[in-house]
BAFILUM-335663 format. One line per 8 residues: for each residue x, y negated, z negated of C-alpha. Coordinates in steps of 0.02 Angstrom, whole numbers, m for minus. Example, Ala and Ser with C-alpha at 12.3 -4.5 7.8 and 13.67 -1.06 7.14 Angstrom:
2
615,225,m390 ~ 684,53,m357
END
This chain:
326
m3835,m1771,m3626 ~ m3915,m1621,m3648 ~ m4084,m1696,m3672 ~ m4046,m1771,m3507 ~ m4013,m1609,m3426 ~ m4157,m1528,m3531 ~ m4277,m1689,m3449 ~ m4216,m1644,m3244
m4236,m1467,m3276 ~ m4403,m1501,m3320 ~ m4437,m1619,m3200 ~ m4380,m1489,m3070 ~ m4487,m1370,m3125 ~ m4626,m1453,m3089 ~ m4565,m1539,m2936 ~ m4490,m1398,m2835
m4633,m1250,m2867 ~ m4767,m1386,m2780 ~ m4649,m1447,m2649 ~ m4607,m1258,m2592 ~ m4785,m1226,m2569 ~ m4830,m1399,m2483 ~ m4686,m1392,m2372 ~ m4745,m1196,m2327
m4936,m1243,m2311 ~ m4866,m1406,m2180 ~ m4745,m1308,m2101 ~ m4872,m1165,m2045 ~ m5005,m1298,m2006 ~ m4910,m1437,m1926 ~ m4825,m1278,m1782 ~ m5012,m1216,m1770
m5071,m1396,m1742 ~ m4943,m1430,m1602 ~ m4973,m1254,m1519 ~ m5153,m1290,m1509 ~ m5125,m1467,m1435 ~ m4996,m1399,m1324 ~ m5111,m1268,m1253 ~ m5253,m1390,m1213
m5352,m1312,m1347 ~ m5404,m1455,m1426 ~ m5520,m1502,m1266 ~ m5633,m1383,m1298 ~ m5668,m1445,m1477 ~ m5716,m1603,m1362 ~ m5805,m1531,m1223 ~ m5974,m1595,m1294
m5922,m1789,m1258 ~ m5997,m1809,m1097 ~ m6165,m1761,m1154 ~ m6153,m1886,m1294 ~ m6125,m2006,m1173 ~ m6298,m2003,m1086 ~ m6416,m2056,m1233 ~ m6303,m2214,m1223
m6352,m2269,m1051 ~ m6162,m2231,m1009 ~ m6100,m2123,m851 ~ m6030,m1947,m860 ~ m5855,m2002,m826 ~ m5850,m2109,m973 ~ m5861,m1930,m1056 ~ m5700,m1889,m976
m5623,m2051,m1058 ~ m5682,m1975,m1221 ~ m5619,m1803,m1210 ~ m5443,m1872,m1156 ~ m5439,m1958,m1333 ~ m5459,m1786,m1416 ~ m5290,m1754,m1341 ~ m5206,m1924,m1319
m5280,m2087,m1390 ~ m5184,m2174,m1306 ~ m5237,m2098,m1132 ~ m5417,m2092,m1177 ~ m5404,m2298,m1209 ~ m5324,m2340,m1056 ~ m5449,m2249,m948 ~ m5589,m2350,m1027
m5489,m2490,m985 ~ m5473,m2461,m805 ~ m5658,m2418,m803 ~ m5661,m2608,m878 ~ m5543,m2689,m767 ~ m5624,m2617,m607 ~ m5776,m2690,m643 ~ m5844,m2507,m684
m5905,m2553,m856 ~ m5937,m2721,m926 ~ m5878,m2771,m1093 ~ m6015,m2718,m1195 ~ m6033,m2553,m1110 ~ m5845,m2553,m1151 ~ m5862,m2588,m1326 ~ m6012,m2445,m1345
m5891,m2317,m1250 ~ m5761,m2371,m1416 ~ m5876,m2339,m1535 ~ m5917,m2169,m1463 ~ m5718,m2155,m1452 ~ m5715,m2142,m1646 ~ m5755,m1996,m1680 ~ m5648,m1881,m1559
m5504,m1990,m1595 ~ m5518,m1917,m1770 ~ m5535,m1748,m1708 ~ m5338,m1743,m1675 ~ m5277,m1812,m1833 ~ m5377,m1671,m1914 ~ m5270,m1548,m1831 ~ m5105,m1633,m1844
m5100,m1721,m2001 ~ m5275,m1699,m2132 ~ m5283,m1501,m2113 ~ m5074,m1461,m2118 ~ m5003,m1627,m2217 ~ m5156,m1689,m2333 ~ m5253,m1537,m2392 ~ m5102,m1461,m2461
m5054,m1618,m2533 ~ m5226,m1637,m2610 ~ m5273,m1477,m2657 ~ m5414,m1379,m2567 ~ m5574,m1431,m2659 ~ m5508,m1630,m2640 ~ m5439,m1608,m2487 ~ m5573,m1526,m2383
m5695,m1656,m2490 ~ m5575,m1811,m2426 ~ m5577,m1735,m2252 ~ m5761,m1717,m2224 ~ m5778,m1895,m2293 ~ m5669,m1975,m2157 ~ m5761,m1856,m2030 ~ m5920,m1911,m2088
m5871,m2104,m2071 ~ m5793,m2083,m1895 ~ m5954,m1976,m1831 ~ m6068,m2116,m1907 ~ m5982,m2233,m1792 ~ m5966,m2130,m1658 ~ m6192,m2099,m1693 ~ m6187,m2296,m1698
m6121,m2323,m1554 ~ m6222,m2193,m1451 ~ m6395,m2296,m1536 ~ m6310,m2463,m1495 ~ m6280,m2392,m1294 ~ m6452,m2316,m1315 ~ m6529,m2483,m1363 ~ m6438,m2612,m1273
m6360,m2550,m1124 ~ m6437,m2528,m956 ~ m6387,m2493,m782 ~ m6338,m2678,m749 ~ m6173,m2634,m878 ~ m6118,m2510,m755 ~ m6062,m2530,m575 ~ m6039,m2381,m484
m5981,m2458,m328 ~ m5829,m2515,m423 ~ m5781,m2331,m470 ~ m5694,m2306,m295 ~ m5558,m2419,m358 ~ m5522,m2312,m514 ~ m5387,m2178,m483 ~ m5464,m2016,m548
m5330,m1916,m509 ~ m5275,m1903,m673 ~ m5102,m1859,m728 ~ m5026,m1707,m645 ~ m5051,m1524,m708 ~ m4928,m1468,m864 ~ m4844,m1308,m782 ~ m4748,m1284,m929
m4738,m1092,m963 ~ m4812,m1010,m1130 ~ m4625,m1011,m1188 ~ m4588,m1180,m1163 ~ m4747,m1243,m1231 ~ m4706,m1133,m1385 ~ m4541,m1204,m1390 ~ m4608,m1395,m1376
m4718,m1359,m1524 ~ m4564,m1290,m1619 ~ m4492,m1442,m1585 ~ m4626,m1580,m1612 ~ m4650,m1486,m1771 ~ m4465,m1488,m1831 ~ m4464,m1665,m1815 ~ m4614,m1699,m1898
m4562,m1601,m2034 ~ m4381,m1694,m2042 ~ m4474,m1856,m2055 ~ m4631,m1791,m2196 ~ m4541,m1671,m2296 ~ m4367,m1776,m2370 ~ m4492,m1935,m2398 ~ m4609,m1802,m2469
m4479,m1747,m2616 ~ m4436,m1925,m2668 ~ m4613,m1992,m2674 ~ m4659,m1833,m2777 ~ m4510,m1832,m2894 ~ m4535,m2007,m2922 ~ m4728,m2014,m2951 ~ m4701,m1839,m3064
m4566,m1952,m3178 ~ m4671,m2095,m3192 ~ m4809,m2007,m3237 ~ m4719,m1902,m3378 ~ m4668,m2045,m3471 ~ m4771,m2193,m3455 ~ m4966,m2204,m3438 ~ m5045,m2263,m3297
m5210,m2328,m3391 ~ m5111,m2418,m3513 ~ m4997,m2506,m3369 ~ m5170,m2549,m3265 ~ m5261,m2612,m3400 ~ m5262,m2780,m3343 ~ m5342,m2700,m3173 ~ m5479,m2604,m3266
m5631,m2749,m3263 ~ m5611,m2750,m3074 ~ m5594,m2543,m3078 ~ m5740,m2536,m3181 ~ m5868,m2616,m3067 ~ m5855,m2472,m2929 ~ m5845,m2350,m3086 ~ m5653,m2300,m3053
m5514,m2292,m3182 ~ m5370,m2417,m3181 ~ m5271,m2276,m3126 ~ m5361,m2317,m2950 ~ m5264,m2483,m2927 ~ m5075,m2415,m2914 ~ m5138,m2267,m2812 ~ m5205,m2397,m2698
m5074,m2492,m2667 ~ m4972,m2366,m2645 ~ m5101,m2278,m2512 ~ m5132,m2463,m2426 ~ m4923,m2423,m2391 ~ m4918,m2254,m2343 ~ m5062,m2117,m2339 ~ m4966,m1978,m2361
m4878,m2074,m2509 ~ m5047,m2125,m2567 ~ m5099,m1920,m2589 ~ m4952,m1871,m2684 ~ m4971,m2015,m2788 ~ m5147,m1981,m2841 ~ m5138,m1769,m2812 ~ m5044,m1753,m3019
m5192,m1843,m3085 ~ m5346,m1753,m3019 ~ m5427,m1673,m3160 ~ m5358,m1777,m3289 ~ m5357,m1961,m3238 ~ m5477,m1945,m3092 ~ m5614,m1821,m3033 ~ m5623,m1739,m2863
m5750,m1882,m2827 ~ m5661,m2021,m2901 ~ m5505,m1977,m2830 ~ m5577,m1988,m2626 ~ m5671,m2141,m2679 ~ m5489,m2205,m2719 ~ m5412,m2148,m2551 ~ m5540,m2217,m2465
m5544,m2390,m2542 ~ m5350,m2364,m2523 ~ m5381,m2357,m2352 ~ m5500,m2508,m2331 ~ m5344,m2601,m2403 ~ m5235,m2525,m2290 ~ m5318,m2608,m2131 ~ m5221,m2778,m2166
m5051,m2693,m2165 ~ m5091,m2563,m2011 ~ m5203,m2685,m1891 ~ m5037,m2797,m1894 ~ m4914,m2660,m1878 ~ m4995,m2545,m1754 ~ m5196,m2597,m1729 ~ m5150,m2778,m1629
m5017,m2717,m1543 ~ m5087,m2577,m1477 ~ m5257,m2643,m1426 ~ m5169,m2796,m1350 ~ m5068,m2679,m1247 ~ m5206,m2595,m1193 ~ m5336,m2721,m1162 ~ m5260,m2901,m1162
m5281,m3012,m1302 ~ m5428,m3076,m1284 ~ m5508,m2903,m1261 ~ m5434,m2826,m1361 ~ m5462,m2933,m1519 ~ m5640,m2905,m1483 ~ m5589,m2715,m1510 ~ m5497,m2747,m1665
m5629,m2836,m1728 ~ m5757,m2706,m1697 ~ m5674,m2559,m1760 ~ m5613,m2646,m1936 ~ m5794,m2711,m1970 ~ m5868,m2536,m1914 ~ m5736,m2434,m2036 ~ m5778,m2571,m2182
m5950,m2566,m2178 ~ m5943,m2360,m2158 ~ m5815,m2323,m2291 ~ m5903,m2453,m2412 ~ m6073,m2334,m2401 ~ m5964,m2180,m2434 ~ m5876,m2263,m2574 ~ m6052,m2311,m2661
m6119,m2132,m2591 ~ m5967,m2050,m2687 ~ m5992,m2143,m2854 ~ m6170,m2178,m2866 ~ m6231,m1979,m2828 ~ m6283,m1902,m2992
END
């Protein structure tokens, strides 16, 4: 009985301080991020979008949709869908715009998830390295879209006469007061914390208990031939599986192993590989319903295939760069 109490006390002594520290960072970060979104500050970050469409032979109006994506992915995609349905953009021009959209869609996640949630979990060094890798992947896809537009698109892909059929009025202005914006941001932050923190506490406790009593390397010995091909330890396999099901849980699973089983570089590579595996889950759970709803099944399938292919290519390049760099 005493041994059980002692083990429980030792477990809590590891879990509680780290969980409290992470919770404080998440609380502050999520609230600040939601305030920034509520006051429209994120739009200043994305203000360069219009300048990026011109080298891609796309009209400035497409830059407005890309800017909107930084604040609302749904609104940005819906605007592009309206441009396509009106005939303003043909399919090729729309696919190029979707590629350019990638980095600006990523910006919101940096403010609302990666910085306030994942970096505190992984630690500053590994967390910044991982977020930088993800940002680089998104930016590479955007740059590829710009280059593709410059080579493949021309005036034939844009029908300016159709622009008159597009409702350019946009959403009505938000006339909320500053106090209301802050209160709404606080309420949104509270909902996020209620969803994340309890799950975080349970998962982190289980992970610490598991890693305390079991050697992940021995349990994943059968996977060693596979992981060794890319220079990762066998313990990468369960982390990848967890990450594929839940990104936050994947971060929690690998965090205690950084510095022992994993270096920061191999940890980031493992999480990126988990991102590849998670596409199979997220495509059916989120991407297909969302993209089919925005574009319809036929063109939505093209968008899903394009997005998935681009991410697979550039994540693979990033993983190779991390593992092969001296």
